[in-house]
C-alpha angles and dihedrals in degrees: 000000000000120000122255102263125166095269093172090058090049090053090049090053089050090052090052089055091046088056091049093048096039094241115154102197139013116212119189127183127159119354137066098296090071097059090040090063100030111020089237126111115205121221110242094249136148084246111089122243113179136166107215114200115183114199092236102026146062119288117244131195109217104202138163109263092238089057096043095090088063093059119094114196089221100218094330095294089146141004124242125237109188115198128208126228092257094051128091108242093187089056090048093051092045091051091052090050091060116201103325125182091199127026124186110214126196110256098234094051111132114256092234089063093046091050090051092049091048089056093045094045103035095164095053124100109216119217134177114276089216089082085068104030099044092065091054103038097043093073111059122219116234091257091052090053088051092058093044089052092049090051092048092049089054092054090048089057089053090053090053091052092048090060087072096048124103108233102175119092091018126104124250088240091055092053091045091055090048092052090050092050091049091049090058092043090055092058109276119139091212134022099211104180142350115192111196111179120174135188111335090358088066088073088070106078095205099034115161112231111250143164097294111131112231112238135201118276096029136126116234120198111207113190115171146151147146142179131291116187087340095308122114134235127200127172137156130202128174121228130192129202106225127339114337125235121254090255093054092044091051094046092047092053087055091049093050091050092048093050091048090050090054093051092046092053093061118109137123111287095023111120122243090238091053089062090050089049092051093058094039095051092059092050093043093050091052091054098253097103095119089051094061099080106168142049120283096244155333136225119261137198127103085000126046089226118037139122135343103054115198101219141118109277095037103105094173110137113238117245133198109276098032110132123200146140129265106204120151117174140191118210128189107195114234094008120049147330138201137190137171119200132183131174111230139175125217104241130199092270106013145328125337106202112211095179113059106162114128111286096201125112101280110226112210138165 
């Protein structure tokens, strides 16, 4: 499923960071860090899968024997240690770790595995692996951008198809299923989510599509995405059944301007919070500041939400290769909501827009 990257080189870069940060072993179980370094995604089972990467030794994938046929060594970046049902996988992983003083553990690792490792490695201090992995994953390689672009283009095609769909007199759940089906038809391996929020429900940014029947004269926020060759998509467009009111038209013009301001602010050296501020200033100045209730964006890659986060307080300078969303929203409780979301990449001299479907208020039946 995952492309053929140079996983051995990624592990070598991790070891360099381990040396800098005085970390003896990196231990990765479920979560996106594992496929980033190995091309293999572990099933979230009670059976332990763990990539053990000593700073000065060979990496080993500890995997249940019944899962071992699914693991590709990816150019010999690591060796495989299958374990049988009667073996102790925690003991195996701990033995491969040696006698570390500091072990970096993948953030999503189940607590039962951490507790077992703490008992097996009593002298080790466990720290979050994100301190290592964030610095590598946050800047996408050119091939990663290619897959993110392909995923974004697929979602753009879905938006184009939705322009011809009748929304009114159908349930949110019905439209959500349709969006998921289209996402798969346009080339995704997985349709991960399809938020369809109509009328007053549109004021809830993460509304779960239900049995509400969409009426005429309503905004509908459609936020959807999935995975394509392991890389995520995430886009939002706002639809309206019939002609919008003057209030909705005015608010949407503000939203479009805010989203454009955020995209225009992106360049190497600009801080993440400056992009958030660019979108928020437009909305604040128009009097809708208290109706913009979330951050401007989030990083994207192997996870739909990852670093960098585009929010006030994050003074991290953007760098070429960082991929993230720009998605301001305006929400009027009890009445309507609207959001426009694109996935972008910080280029060498400005923004590289991966989503390019029309950002206007989409008028549908």
